[in-house]
N, C-alpha and C positions, 0 to 999 in steps of 0.2 A: 346184483347189487351193487354199485358203484360208490365207492366211500373217497371223499376228497381226500386227497395226499396232505398230511401236514409235515411241516416241517420242525423236528425236533433237534436237529443240529444248533450247536451253539461254536462261537468263536473259541478256538482254541486259548486255554489260559497259559499265561507263560509264568512260569514261578522262578524266583531267585534261588541261588544255589542254597540260602540260610533257611527256605522254606520246604526244602525237600527232606523228605525222610529215606534214610538209607534202607538198601535192599539186602536181607539178610540169605544168603545162599546157602542151602543144605546140599549134602551129597550121602549116598549109601556107601559106607565105609565098614567092611568085615562084618555084613551082616546086620548093621544099625546106622541110622541116619545121624549125622553131625553137621552142625555148621561150618564152612569152610574157614570162617574167621578164627577157629580154634585151633585150626591146623599149625603146625611147626613150618618152618620155613622150607624144609624137604619137601613136606607133604603138600604145600601151597604149589611148589614147583611142580610136582608129579601131577597136581590137578589141573594146573595151566597146560601140561602137554598132552592131556588125556585128549583122544579123538573119536569122533560122535560117528555113529554110523546110521546108515537106513535098512531097516530088514524088509527084502521084498514079500510081497504077498504070495503064499502058497496058490498056484492055480495048476494043478495037474500038470506040471511038468513043462507048462509056458514060461518064458520070463517076462516077468511086468515091471523089471527096475527101471 
């Protein structure tokens, strides 16, 4: 059965900075979640220095990284 392709894409909207809503970033600290905005200056610096890693999938001794 063939269905005609319909285009649902619209042109991208451009927002002014005054129209944007700030994104609140939360992170896990000492077993519970807190918004980064509530951190003191030292903790904000530590959060900025964090490194992210990608864990490899376990696959019976073969490396999949």
